[in-house]
NUVEXLO-182009 format. One record per residue (C-alpha): residue number from 1; residue in three letters; y, z, x. Coordinates in steps of 0.001 Angstrom, whole numbers. Layout:
(NUM,'ALA',(Y,Z,X))
...
# end
This chain:
(1,'MET',(20671,-157459,-87426))
(2,'ILE',(23300,-158283,-85182))
(3,'SER',(25153,-161494,-85107))
(4,'THR',(25189,-163828,-82202))
(5,'PRO',(28584,-166182,-81371))
(6,'PRO',(27998,-169430,-81403))
(7,'PRO',(28054,-170820,-77623))
(8,'ALA',(31274,-172725,-78239))
(9,'ARG',(32402,-169244,-80026))
(10,'ARG',(31524,-167353,-76890))
(11,'GLU',(32876,-169866,-74714))
(12,'ALA',(36440,-169998,-76205))
(13,'LEU',(36224,-165872,-76251))
(14,'VAL',(35216,-165700,-72073))
(15,'ASN',(37721,-168276,-72061))
(16,'ARG',(40614,-166508,-73907))
(17,'LEU',(39480,-163224,-72066))
(18,'ASP',(39824,-164435,-68669))
(19,'TRP',(43434,-165932,-69162))
(20,'THR',(44071,-162490,-70368))
(21,'ALA',(43044,-160779,-67628))
(22,'TRP',(44643,-163238,-64607))
(23,'PHE',(47520,-163310,-67056))
(24,'VAL',(48124,-159755,-66593))
(25,'PHE',(47246,-159359,-62818))
(26,'ALA',(50151,-162270,-62202))
(27,'ASN',(52722,-159286,-63499))
(28,'VAL',(51390,-156919,-61255))
(29,'PRO',(53334,-158883,-57978))
(30,'LEU',(56492,-159081,-60657))
(31,'ALA',(55937,-155211,-61376))
(32,'TRP',(55973,-154766,-57298))
(33,'LEU',(59033,-156629,-57436))
(34,'LEU',(61062,-154941,-59698))
(35,'ALA',(59957,-151838,-58426))
(36,'THR',(61383,-152288,-55020))
(37,'GLY',(64701,-150960,-56514))
(38,'PHE',(62990,-147611,-56654))
(39,'LEU',(62458,-147741,-52492))
(40,'LYS',(65666,-147122,-51778))
(41,'ARG',(65965,-143921,-53671))
(42,'MET',(62449,-142378,-51614))
(43,'PRO',(62263,-140275,-49168))
(44,'ILE',(60527,-142187,-46210))
(45,'LEU',(60758,-140150,-43648))
(46,'ASP',(57650,-141480,-41183))
(47,'PRO',(54447,-143702,-40847))
(48,'THR',(53104,-141155,-42790))
(49,'THR',(55039,-141012,-46069))
(50,'ALA',(55086,-145216,-45962))
(51,'GLY',(51585,-144956,-45900))
(52,'TYR',(51188,-143257,-49077))
(53,'VAL',(54223,-144922,-50919))
(54,'THR',(52104,-148473,-50031))
(55,'LEU',(48915,-147205,-52152))
(56,'THR',(50932,-145305,-55016))
(57,'TYR',(53128,-148577,-55206))
(58,'ILE',(49890,-150900,-55303))
(59,'GLY',(48236,-149030,-57484))
(60,'GLN',(50528,-147119,-59750))
(61,'TYR',(52259,-150184,-60578))
(62,'ALA',(49518,-152441,-61595))
(63,'VAL',(48629,-149469,-63767))
(64,'LEU',(51963,-149895,-65128))
(65,'ALA',(51245,-153856,-65442))
(66,'TRP',(47596,-153175,-67070))
(67,'LEU',(49342,-150841,-70321))
(68,'PRO',(50890,-153835,-72339))
(69,'GLY',(47341,-156030,-70826))
(70,'LEU',(45055,-153836,-72251))
(71,'VAL',(46790,-154317,-75928))
(72,'LEU',(46319,-158060,-74532))
(73,'VAL',(42983,-158008,-73518))
(74,'ALA',(42279,-156510,-77205))
(75,'LEU',(44233,-159328,-79278))
(76,'ALA',(42153,-161788,-76694))
(77,'VAL',(38998,-161122,-78596))
(78,'PHE',(40866,-161958,-82553))
(79,'LEU',(43595,-164699,-81453))
(80,'ARG',(43061,-168274,-80604))
(81,'HIS',(44986,-169351,-77755))
(82,'ARG',(47676,-170877,-79548))
(83,'TRP',(48758,-167437,-80840))
(84,'LEU',(47776,-165681,-78116))
(85,'VAL',(49856,-167260,-75875))
(86,'PRO',(53100,-166789,-77088))
(87,'VAL',(52048,-163225,-78439))
(88,'ALA',(51240,-162408,-74392))
(89,'ILE',(54396,-163722,-73371))
(90,'ILE',(56279,-161863,-75760))
(91,'VAL',(54514,-158661,-74637))
(92,'ALA',(54591,-158949,-71203))
(93,'THR',(58312,-159380,-70857))
(94,'LEU',(58939,-156684,-73102))
(95,'GLY',(57124,-154207,-70137))
(96,'GLN',(58855,-155751,-67682))
(97,'ALA',(62542,-155396,-68921))
(98,'LEU',(61428,-151669,-69894))
(99,'LEU',(60789,-151367,-66235))
(100,'ALA',(63705,-152931,-65623))
(101,'VAL',(65550,-150685,-68243))
(102,'ASP',(63612,-147525,-66480))
(103,'ILE',(64782,-148746,-63326))
(104,'ALA',(68248,-148615,-63833))
(105,'VAL',(68271,-145239,-65963))
(106,'PHE',(66646,-144034,-62589))
(107,'GLU',(69279,-145435,-60412))
(108,'LEU',(72052,-143646,-63136))
(109,'TYR',(70442,-140574,-63975))
(110,'ARG',(67477,-139889,-61742))
(111,'PHE',(65014,-139887,-64030))
(112,'HIS',(62372,-141621,-65746))
(113,'LEU',(62850,-143450,-69256))
(114,'SER',(60638,-142094,-72020))
(115,'GLY',(61459,-142574,-75890))
(116,'PHE',(63921,-139222,-76419))
(117,'VAL',(65608,-140531,-73647))
(118,'LEU',(66118,-144104,-74909))
(119,'ASN',(66836,-142539,-78349))
(120,'THR',(69669,-140046,-76549))
(121,'LEU',(71042,-143297,-74209))
(122,'ILE',(71721,-145259,-77732))
(123,'GLN',(73100,-142307,-79745))
(124,'ALA',(75216,-141133,-76907))
(125,'GLY',(76036,-144529,-75641))
(126,'ARG',(78222,-145192,-78632))
(127,'HIS',(80561,-142031,-77337))
(128,'THR',(79900,-142353,-73070))
(129,'PHE',(79189,-146144,-72433))
(130,'ASP',(81652,-149081,-72955))
(131,'PHE',(79429,-152067,-71500))
(132,'SER',(81691,-155284,-71337))
(133,'TRP',(80409,-159189,-72135))
(134,'ILE',(79582,-159573,-68428))
(135,'GLU',(77108,-157133,-68696))
(136,'TRP',(75672,-157815,-71557))
(137,'SER',(75569,-161623,-70710))
(138,'ILE',(73968,-160492,-67378))
(139,'ALA',(71565,-158619,-69697))
(140,'GLY',(70486,-161424,-71721))
(141,'ALA',(70490,-164289,-68254))
(142,'ALA',(67731,-161590,-67382))
(143,'LEU',(65776,-161085,-70299))
(144,'LEU',(65736,-164853,-70741))
(145,'ALA',(64913,-165335,-66709))
(146,'MET',(61789,-162947,-68032))
(147,'LEU',(60730,-164924,-70421))
(148,'ALA',(61200,-168274,-68724))
(149,'VAL',(58714,-166880,-65615))
(150,'GLN',(56175,-165476,-68083))
(151,'ALA',(56312,-168661,-69528))
(152,'ALA',(55538,-171222,-66920))
(153,'ILE',(52844,-168401,-65362))
(154,'ALA',(51021,-168568,-68901))
(155,'ARG',(51710,-172475,-68997))
(156,'GLY',(49600,-172323,-65072))
(157,'LEU',(47289,-170189,-65483))
(158,'LEU',(46349,-172618,-68634))
(159,'ILE',(45667,-175473,-66235))
(160,'LYS',(44143,-173808,-63263))
(161,'ARG',(42493,-169845,-62810))
(162,'PRO',(40862,-168593,-59945))
(163,'ARG',(37321,-168179,-59959))
(164,'PRO',(36198,-165067,-62148))
(165,'ARG',(34639,-163224,-58913))
(166,'TRP',(38280,-163006,-57728))
(167,'LEU',(38998,-160640,-61329))
(168,'VAL',(36250,-158087,-59453))
(169,'VAL',(37984,-157914,-56040))
(170,'ALA',(41570,-157598,-57291))
(171,'PHE',(40025,-154747,-59064))
(172,'SER',(38593,-153384,-56792))
(173,'VAL',(41779,-153753,-54414))
(174,'LEU',(44007,-151857,-56973))
(175,'PHE',(41507,-149077,-58508))
(176,'GLY',(41286,-148118,-54260))
(177,'ALA',(44446,-147653,-54016))
(178,'GLN',(44731,-145918,-56689))
(179,'LEU',(42354,-143679,-55695))
(180,'GLY',(43154,-143306,-52422))
(181,'ALA',(46399,-142477,-53449))
(182,'HIS',(45639,-139487,-55638))
(183,'ALA',(43126,-138076,-53220))
(184,'TRP',(45720,-138016,-50377))
(185,'HIS',(48432,-136533,-53007))
(186,'ALA',(45473,-133656,-53932))
(187,'TRP',(44992,-132576,-50052))
(188,'ALA',(49296,-132772,-49360))
(189,'ASP',(49440,-130521,-52380))
(190,'ALA',(47282,-128005,-51149))
(191,'VAL',(48081,-128128,-47692))
(192,'TYR',(51995,-128248,-48269))
(193,'ASP',(52693,-131545,-47018))
(194,'THR',(56068,-132150,-48934))
(195,'ARG',(56867,-135126,-47141))
(196,'ILE',(54108,-136507,-49644))
(197,'THR',(54403,-134387,-52875))
(198,'SER',(57802,-135588,-52920))
(199,'ILE',(57178,-138842,-53775))
(200,'THR',(55986,-138198,-57165))
(201,'ARG',(59194,-138102,-59033))
(202,'TYR',(60076,-141536,-57924))
(203,'VAL',(57288,-143341,-59825))
(204,'PRO',(57449,-143935,-63386))
(205,'LEU',(54358,-142068,-65158))
(206,'TYR',(52344,-140800,-62201))
(207,'HIS',(50927,-137624,-62896))
(208,'ALA',(49722,-137068,-59371))
(209,'THR',(46527,-135378,-59193))
(210,'THR',(46167,-131466,-57369))
(211,'ALA',(43464,-129658,-56307))
(212,'LYS',(44254,-126617,-54507))
(213,'ARG',(42076,-124562,-56271))
(214,'PHE',(39148,-125938,-56055))
(215,'LEU',(39705,-127249,-52210))
(216,'GLU',(40461,-123432,-51596))
(217,'GLU',(37401,-122386,-53621))
(218,'GLN',(35229,-124196,-51663))
(219,'GLY',(36778,-122944,-48199))
(220,'TRP',(38746,-126241,-46987))
(221,'VAL',(41857,-124722,-47632))
(222,'ASP',(43959,-121420,-46465))
(223,'ALA',(46576,-121324,-49341))
(224,'THR',(48429,-118571,-47801))
(225,'ARG',(48549,-119466,-44149))
(226,'ARG',(48886,-123399,-44808))
(227,'ARG',(51949,-121915,-46971))
(228,'ASP',(53260,-119910,-44115))
(229,'ASP',(52811,-122523,-41666))
(230,'SER',(54758,-125217,-43657))
(231,'GLN',(57468,-122550,-44252))
(232,'LEU',(57830,-122345,-41227))
(233,'ALA',(58012,-125610,-40437))
(234,'HIS',(60738,-126516,-42568))
(235,'LEU',(62807,-123873,-41233))
(236,'GLU',(62319,-125072,-37976))
(237,'ALA',(63031,-128776,-38653))
(238,'GLY',(65596,-127462,-41244))
(239,'ILE',(64435,-129968,-43791))
(240,'ARG',(66372,-130458,-46699))
(241,'ALA',(65267,-130896,-50687))
(242,'ASP',(66109,-134967,-50708))
(243,'GLY',(66762,-135867,-53519))
(244,'LEU',(68136,-132904,-54760))
(245,'ASN',(71421,-132012,-54762))
(246,'TYR',(71650,-128627,-55611))
(247,'PRO',(74189,-126716,-55578))
(248,'THR',(76856,-129449,-56553))
(249,'GLN',(79328,-127760,-54163))
(250,'PRO',(79305,-125451,-51375))
(251,'LEU',(78875,-121919,-52432))
(252,'SER',(82034,-119558,-52475))
(253,'CYS',(80742,-115625,-51700))
(254,'ARG',(82136,-112534,-50374))
(255,'PRO',(80148,-110039,-49699))
(256,'PRO',(80267,-108279,-52877))
(257,'GLU',(81389,-104175,-52977))
(258,'THR',(78076,-103187,-53980))
(259,'ARG',(75006,-103822,-53171))
(260,'HIS',(73492,-102759,-56337))
(261,'ASN',(69195,-102893,-55920))
(262,'VAL',(67897,-106357,-58602))
(263,'LEU',(64523,-105742,-60668))
(264,'MET',(63547,-108026,-62657))
(265,'ILE',(60274,-107004,-65368))
(266,'ALA',(58973,-110194,-66708))
(267,'VAL',(55928,-109768,-69498))
(268,'ASP',(53896,-112483,-70083))
(269,'ALA',(54053,-113955,-73676))
(270,'LEU',(56564,-111117,-75036))
(271,'ARG',(57722,-112374,-78521))
(272,'GLY',(61449,-111202,-78774))
(273,'ASP',(60564,-109471,-81602))
(274,'MET',(58432,-106760,-80091))
(275,'LEU',(60893,-104810,-78882))
(276,'ASP',(60415,-102248,-80748))
(277,'PRO',(59986,-98265,-81117))
(278,'ARG',(56962,-99051,-82612))
(279,'TRP',(55305,-101414,-80237))
(280,'MET',(57688,-100678,-77066))
(281,'PRO',(58405,-97595,-77377))
(282,'GLU',(58902,-96768,-73718))
(283,'VAL',(61566,-99801,-72710))
(284,'SER',(62961,-99461,-77066))
(285,'THR',(64316,-95658,-75702))
(286,'PHE',(65401,-96920,-72560))
(287,'ALA',(67050,-100128,-74028))
(288,'GLU',(68654,-97901,-76544))
(289,'ARG',(70411,-95128,-74041))
(290,'GLN',(70769,-97282,-71375))
(291,'ALA',(70913,-100899,-71246))
(292,'ARG',(72522,-103776,-73095))
(293,'VAL',(69807,-105707,-75698))
(294,'TYR',(70526,-109473,-76070))
(295,'THR',(68939,-110023,-79873))
(296,'GLN',(69139,-113730,-79692))
(297,'HIS',(67645,-114772,-76834))
(298,'TYR',(65718,-117622,-75619))
(299,'SER',(63391,-118902,-73451))
(300,'GLY',(63933,-122304,-71983))
(301,'GLY',(60074,-123164,-72333))
(302,'ASN',(56932,-122134,-74229))
(303,'SER',(54584,-122132,-71441))
(304,'THR',(54736,-120037,-67918))
(305,'LYS',(55776,-122968,-65949))
(306,'ALA',(58965,-123840,-67747))
(307,'GLY',(59679,-120800,-69037))
(308,'GLY',(59724,-119259,-65642))
(309,'PHE',(61561,-122212,-64042))
(310,'SER',(64469,-121559,-66115))
(311,'MET',(64489,-118168,-65780))
(312,'PHE',(64821,-118749,-62329))
(313,'TYR',(66634,-121673,-61606))
(314,'GLY',(68736,-121884,-65067))
(315,'LEU',(67621,-125335,-65378))
(316,'PRO',(65656,-127207,-67704))
(317,'PRO',(61788,-127450,-66371))
(318,'THR',(62549,-131417,-66010))
(319,'TYR',(63657,-130594,-62722))
(320,'TRP',(60140,-129001,-61540))
(321,'ASP',(58886,-131642,-59735))
(322,'ALA',(61895,-132175,-57797))
(323,'PHE',(62384,-128389,-56188))
(324,'GLU',(58708,-127935,-56330))
(325,'ASN',(57982,-130810,-53765))
(326,'SER',(60629,-129865,-51776))
(327,'ARG',(60599,-126180,-52292))
(328,'THR',(63947,-125342,-52863))
(329,'PRO',(64265,-121771,-54178))
(330,'PRO',(66911,-120389,-56742))
(331,'VAL',(70780,-120119,-55056))
(332,'TRP',(70665,-116485,-56378))
(333,'ILE',(67414,-115412,-54518))
(334,'ASP',(68303,-116928,-51314))
(335,'ARG',(71778,-115351,-51629))
(336,'LEU',(69703,-111721,-52067))
(337,'MET',(67929,-112945,-48871))
(338,'ALA',(71455,-113786,-46717))
(339,'LEU',(73098,-110100,-47635))
(340,'GLY',(69655,-108318,-46417))
(341,'TYR',(67616,-107727,-49707))
(342,'GLU',(64031,-106556,-48786))
(343,'PRO',(61936,-108387,-51383))
(344,'GLN',(58911,-107284,-53128))
(345,'ILE',(57186,-109799,-55243))
(346,'LEU',(54193,-108200,-57319))
(347,'SER',(52106,-110438,-59926))
(348,'ALA',(48658,-110165,-61928))
(349,'ALA',(48969,-113999,-62184))
(350,'THR',(48484,-116370,-59545))
(351,'LEU',(51572,-117728,-57807))
(352,'ILE',(49757,-121173,-56945))
(353,'SER',(49389,-122515,-60432))
(354,'PRO',(52239,-122614,-61249))
(355,'ALA',(53123,-123013,-57959))
(356,'PHE',(56409,-120444,-58091))
(357,'ASP',(55259,-119964,-54744))
(358,'ARG',(56771,-123413,-53986))
(359,'THR',(59571,-122755,-56241))
(360,'ALA',(61047,-119803,-56881))
(361,'PHE',(59401,-117559,-54228))
(362,'ALA',(59729,-120825,-51307))
(363,'GLY',(61950,-118323,-49371))
(364,'ILE',(59928,-115330,-49328))
(365,'GLN',(57173,-115105,-46680))
(366,'ASP',(54516,-112387,-46802))
(367,'ILE',(53859,-112430,-50672))
(368,'ARG',(50809,-112226,-51985))
(369,'LEU',(49287,-115443,-54022))
(370,'ASP',(46490,-114474,-55945))
(371,'PRO',(45966,-110312,-57469))
(372,'PRO',(42586,-108859,-57250))
(373,'GLY',(41028,-107789,-60326))
(374,'ASP',(38806,-109456,-62731))
(375,'GLU',(40997,-108016,-65821))
(376,'ALA',(44716,-108790,-66730))
(377,'TRP',(44648,-105156,-67232))
(378,'GLN',(43590,-103718,-64290))
(379,'ARG',(45975,-106373,-61733))
(380,'ASP',(48755,-105269,-64160))
(381,'ARG',(48027,-101430,-63537))
(382,'LEU',(47568,-103044,-59682))
(383,'ILE',(51168,-104093,-59528))
(384,'THR',(52654,-101071,-61053))
(385,'ASN',(50815,-98636,-58787))
(386,'ASP',(52125,-101150,-55662))
(387,'TRP',(55446,-100991,-57119))
(388,'LEU',(55228,-97303,-56814))
(389,'SER',(53905,-97221,-53828))
(390,'PHE',(56411,-99561,-52430))
(391,'LEU',(59404,-97253,-53617))
(392,'GLU',(57634,-93899,-51802))
(393,'GLN',(57449,-95396,-49000))
(394,'ARG',(61224,-96363,-48814))
(395,'GLY',(62646,-94887,-45954))
(396,'ALA',(66530,-93029,-46386))
(397,'GLY',(69113,-95686,-46042))
(398,'ALA',(66823,-98494,-46638))
(399,'SER',(68498,-102094,-47080))
(400,'PRO',(68293,-102736,-51117))
(401,'PHE',(65718,-103736,-52897))
(402,'PHE',(64833,-106989,-55240))
(403,'GLY',(61460,-106505,-57025))
(404,'PHE',(59809,-108559,-59071))
(405,'LEU',(57205,-107561,-61441))
(406,'PHE',(55039,-110203,-63846))
(407,'TYR',(52765,-108199,-66539))
(408,'LYS',(49550,-110495,-67690))
(409,'SER',(48027,-108692,-69968))
(410,'VAL',(49886,-109459,-73480))
(411,'HIS',(48977,-113189,-72382))
(412,'GLY',(45322,-111838,-72367))
(413,'TYR',(45374,-109774,-75328))
(414,'SER',(43724,-107466,-72484))
(415,'VAL',(43786,-103559,-72267))
(416,'PRO',(41599,-100828,-71205))
(417,'SER',(37939,-100381,-73049))
(418,'ASP',(39098,-96830,-73747))
(419,'TYR',(42460,-97589,-74860))
(420,'PRO',(43645,-96436,-78283))
(421,'ARG',(43743,-99777,-81056))
(422,'ILE',(46317,-100253,-83486))
(423,'LYS',(43954,-101094,-86104))
(424,'PRO',(43106,-103127,-88053))
(425,'TYR',(41918,-104262,-84723))
(426,'TRP',(39821,-108159,-83941))
(427,'GLU',(37177,-106827,-81139))
(428,'THR',(35619,-109926,-80552))
(429,'LEU',(38549,-113123,-80702))
(430,'ASN',(36899,-116682,-81844))
(431,'ARG',(40314,-118876,-81734))
(432,'LEU',(37818,-121509,-83788))
(433,'ALA',(38410,-120054,-87077))
(434,'LEU',(42141,-119596,-86603))
(435,'ASP',(43947,-121772,-89060))
(436,'GLU',(46585,-121686,-91059))
(437,'ASP',(44707,-119403,-93814))
(438,'PHE',(43542,-116972,-91425))
(439,'ASP',(45293,-113519,-92127))
(440,'ARG',(46456,-112678,-88620))
(441,'THR',(46385,-109032,-89098))
(442,'PRO',(43622,-107742,-86802))
(443,'TYR',(44223,-110385,-84475))
(444,'PHE',(48359,-109652,-84346))
(445,'ASN',(47488,-105457,-83544))
(446,'ARG',(45342,-106907,-80334))
(447,'TYR',(48513,-108580,-79615))
(448,'LYS',(50678,-105489,-80720))
(449,'THR',(47870,-103448,-78841))
(450,'ALA',(48385,-104745,-75151))
(451,'VAL',(51974,-104718,-75861))
(452,'ARG',(51877,-101015,-76103))
(453,'TYR',(49975,-100952,-73144))
(454,'VAL',(52270,-103026,-71008))
(455,'ASP',(54995,-100529,-72376))
(456,'GLY',(53458,-97744,-70558))
(457,'LEU',(53468,-99290,-67659))
(458,'ILE',(56875,-100217,-67608))
(459,'GLY',(57493,-96785,-68554))
(460,'ARG',(56001,-95533,-65533))
(461,'VAL',(58358,-98084,-63500))
(462,'LEU',(61411,-97030,-65145))
(463,'ASP',(60906,-93428,-65424))
(464,'ASP',(60313,-93743,-61748))
(465,'LEU',(62923,-95009,-60521))
(466,'GLU',(64958,-92515,-62811))
(467,'ARG',(63224,-89799,-61282))
(468,'ARG',(64201,-91415,-57643))
(469,'GLY',(68025,-91569,-58703))
(470,'LEU',(68004,-95547,-58376))
(471,'LEU',(68538,-96376,-62046))
(472,'ASP',(72783,-95781,-61127))
(473,'ASP',(72314,-98335,-58523))
(474,'THR',(69895,-100692,-59786))
(475,'ILE',(70186,-103636,-62047))
(476,'VAL',(67090,-104091,-64138))
(477,'MET',(66148,-107244,-66403))
(478,'ILE',(63181,-106721,-69188))
(479,'THR',(62236,-110358,-70158))
(480,'SER',(59637,-112516,-70703))
(481,'ASP',(58599,-116591,-70011))
(482,'HIS',(57720,-117286,-73831))
(483,'GLY',(57036,-116261,-77022))
(484,'GLU',(53718,-115874,-78726))
(485,'GLU',(53010,-117070,-81712))
(486,'PHE',(50492,-115738,-85005))
(487,'ASN',(50749,-118734,-87808))
(488,'ASP',(54501,-117490,-88021))
(489,'ASN',(55549,-120828,-89703))
(490,'GLY',(52772,-121329,-91719))
(491,'LYS',(51507,-124567,-89855))
(492,'GLY',(49075,-123265,-88355))
(493,'TYR',(50195,-122662,-85183))
(494,'TRP',(48872,-119747,-82404))
(495,'GLY',(49937,-118694,-79681))
(496,'HIS',(51928,-120931,-77120))
(497,'GLY',(52946,-124541,-75604))
(498,'SER',(52529,-125726,-78703))
(499,'ASN',(56126,-126280,-80956))
(500,'TYR',(59868,-124481,-80192))
(501,'SER',(60611,-122532,-82439))
(502,'ASP',(61803,-118687,-82716))
(503,'ALA',(58301,-117667,-82278))
(504,'GLN',(56999,-119191,-79109))
(505,'LEU',(60550,-119667,-77489))
(506,'LYS',(62776,-116233,-78667))
(507,'VAL',(61670,-113262,-76016))
(508,'PRO',(63080,-109730,-75227))
(509,'MET',(66061,-110109,-72846))
(510,'VAL',(66694,-105648,-72068))
(511,'VAL',(69644,-105427,-68978))
(512,'HIS',(70207,-102350,-67265))
(513,'TRP',(73376,-102551,-65209))
(514,'PRO',(75568,-100083,-63448))
(515,'GLY',(78876,-99320,-64622))
(516,'LYS',(78123,-101314,-68003))
(517,'PRO',(77697,-99504,-71448))
(518,'ALA',(74402,-99446,-73209))
(519,'GLY',(74685,-102256,-76256))
(520,'ARG',(73177,-104949,-79103))
(521,'ILE',(74459,-108562,-78123))
(522,'ALA',(74330,-111004,-81249))
(523,'ARG',(75464,-114010,-79660))
(524,'ARG',(73045,-116351,-78736))
(525,'THR',(71963,-116804,-74336))
(526,'SER',(69239,-117769,-72623))
(527,'HIS',(66955,-117823,-69328))
(528,'ALA',(69931,-120125,-68092))
(529,'ASP',(72418,-117762,-68378))
(530,'ILE',(70333,-115413,-65645))
(531,'PRO',(71658,-117110,-62280))
(532,'ALA',(75306,-116680,-63143))
(533,'THR',(74931,-113451,-63929))
(534,'LEU',(73777,-112446,-61136))
(535,'MET',(75386,-114865,-59051))
(536,'GLN',(79207,-113852,-60723))
(537,'HIS',(78526,-110405,-61269))
(538,'ALA',(76134,-108755,-58362))
(539,'LEU',(76089,-111605,-55099))
(540,'GLY',(79880,-111565,-54660))
(541,'CYS',(79972,-115657,-55647))
(542,'ARG',(82340,-115309,-58994))
(543,'ALA',(84884,-118595,-56820))
(544,'THR',(81633,-120900,-57481))
(545,'PRO',(81513,-122002,-61149))
(546,'PRO',(78469,-121976,-62468))
(547,'ARG',(77749,-125541,-63654))
(548,'ALA',(77255,-125681,-59534))
(549,'TYR',(74158,-124256,-59825))
(550,'THR',(73068,-123870,-63035))
(551,'MET',(73195,-125101,-66780))
(552,'GLY',(74429,-121801,-68074))
(553,'LYS',(76945,-119114,-68168))
(554,'SER',(77309,-115117,-67622))
(555,'LEU',(75589,-113401,-69925))
(556,'PHE',(78496,-110924,-69601))
(557,'ALA',(80927,-114071,-71119))
(558,'PRO',(81956,-114254,-75047))
(559,'ARG',(80950,-117864,-75850))
(560,'SER',(77194,-118107,-77411))
(561,'ARG',(75399,-121232,-76587))
(562,'ASP',(75269,-124245,-78663))
(563,'TRP',(72371,-126066,-77391))
(564,'LEU',(69186,-125554,-74212))
(565,'VAL',(66821,-128021,-73308))
(566,'ALA',(63274,-126295,-73559))
(567,'GLY',(60095,-127332,-71965))
(568,'SER',(55910,-127221,-72078))
(569,'TYR',(53276,-128247,-70698))
(570,'MET',(53664,-131999,-71140))
(571,'ASN',(56798,-132562,-73436))
(572,'HIS',(60259,-131328,-73625))
(573,'ALA',(62797,-130952,-76707))
(574,'VAL',(66639,-129908,-76997))
(575,'VAL',(66785,-126556,-78905))
(576,'THR',(70200,-126105,-81037))
(577,'ASP',(70590,-123833,-83588))
(578,'ASP',(68727,-125083,-86822))
(579,'HIS',(66940,-127970,-85372))
(580,'LEU',(65377,-129405,-82910))
(581,'ILE',(64698,-133008,-80674))
(582,'VAL',(61228,-132781,-79816))
(583,'THR',(59888,-135541,-77277))
(584,'TYR',(55841,-136269,-76458))
(585,'PRO',(53855,-137805,-73864))
(586,'THR',(53797,-141366,-75693))
(587,'GLY',(57763,-141988,-75765))
(588,'GLN',(57695,-140876,-79009))
(589,'TYR',(60474,-138471,-80299))
(590,'GLU',(60710,-136408,-83605))
(591,'VAL',(63750,-133931,-85403))
(592,'MET',(62885,-131391,-87325))
(593,'THR',(64292,-127993,-87996))
(594,'THR',(63765,-125131,-86115))
(595,'THR',(60794,-123499,-88761))
(596,'LEU',(59109,-126906,-87964))
(597,'GLU',(60234,-128227,-91149))
(598,'PRO',(60745,-132858,-90624))
(599,'ALA',(65175,-133131,-90609))
(600,'SER',(64749,-137037,-90051))
(601,'ASP',(68309,-137420,-91159))
(602,'PHE',(69949,-134640,-88804))
(603,'GLN',(72233,-136452,-86309))
(604,'PRO',(73161,-134658,-83650))
(605,'PRO',(76760,-134681,-82510))
(606,'PRO',(77122,-137053,-79793))
(607,'ASP',(78835,-134737,-77557))
(608,'ILE',(75982,-132423,-77388))
(609,'LEU',(73896,-135344,-76349))
(610,'SER',(76428,-136754,-73751))
(611,'GLU',(76335,-133196,-71827))
(612,'VAL',(72544,-133132,-72403))
(613,'LEU',(72611,-136862,-70353))
(614,'LYS',(75102,-135214,-68013))
(615,'GLY',(72791,-131793,-67157))
(616,'LEU',(69567,-133546,-66905))
(617,'SER',(70840,-135973,-63652))
(618,'ARG',(73780,-133257,-62473))
(619,'PHE',(71231,-131823,-59595))
(620,'TYR',(70343,-135091,-58390))
(621,'ARG',(71182,-137279,-56062))
# end
């Protein structure tokens, strides 16, 4: 039997909840007032942009005020007024103070506050920042002022509050603004309206809705036509990348002595240890005879979005939103196009999600966004045949080509039904059975079978280049966007996107470069080094320092990398030789070894933390 509280207790509870709700709502205008600090940075170009910013401003900062407010509502159920009021004052003050700190961090670095950033600021701050007594005094006075304002609000609402029905009106207005902003962004994203999508990164904790694929499936949007129309509009209007400082200085380039062809081959989810004659005989033979193999090469992500971004831009995936929203392509692909290269972009995966059509290939028209074919192995075979046809149709004296092939079968463990299996073989997948005690051999063999299948397709591409006499004039890079784990660390992790161990970050890197000898390079390298390698050694831009457009250096440089910033679907990590500093969406962070063992006593060197902070903000205005 459920007991009912006495009327007096019910009335007191309702009174506390009513007071708490109005106290939180009173903090919404304060959040709006503080957030005006973001407005001066936002690219508000016209009335349309201003309308979207208004909706986002009203809705999102109300959400931010209500995040600590939900805690207070829960506490109001248990705490009496004499305890609830001071707790509410402190919680609200801390919430507004965090927003103020976020504004200050964004003003300095152009990214928002997180647990990782806060820790990095604290650790590096002792060596990077030197606050004067005046600055400390201002900060202290501001905090006291916030406390005073919150106390005044709390006292005023104890004396008099609006009628409860106005709570419904307030909730409706704020919810409507938030819903309208997300719907507007979803449509703008689908029609490539960067005026709207470029606003996202300026708003803290704002995860704007996208629905391009859904809208296209409903027939409401033609993504390819919209992309081309938007691209032409950008070119005609000369729209620049508002908010980005990329590159950080004008490029100083000369026409290269030889315009080598460039072919980049990426295999989705290919582990670094798969470059083995047993699993990749074609590529292994090619690498041994005609290429440099980088045995300690790391992707900048454990997912396609993050890893692919690091491969094309040589930057941490924290920059993704800014580049996508502004449709800014990598400098080296822009340089290829300026030199008259003929592009041929062939992907067995969609280029819409992740949106490589609006990042890496934003400057290239007439690319196929979605390949036909039900199975990944079919699409891989298709792009191989399309590539061979492309070369077959090229006439004598044609411009040099830039090719990109992205294979998908390994990611989906997909092979034709009659393709030879590596035994024992897990024929019917049941990933619910996977745990730290599962025998990985049949599952791993299924993966290796897909690796061998794709290796055969790549072998056809390499053999065709050699048969046509093109290898002597073609730079070939063979790599992956990320690795794939099969419980390598004994922690029950399978697949990718879940941690930053070698199993998920380490990938092959095979580089065939005309005039350079084959060999094996054991120093640590990463995808961040790809843009600098091409810009300096193939595209005539040696006079421009790599730090102007990437966080890497040339693959041919002798020094190893000390650290890199890697990304996943929802979080990021600083990766050193032996340790990981991993962030989480909650704002927390964790320090561990690269084999995922706790390492709470590890203190990252302050110089690395300082470099990380600078790197995360260097390419923002």
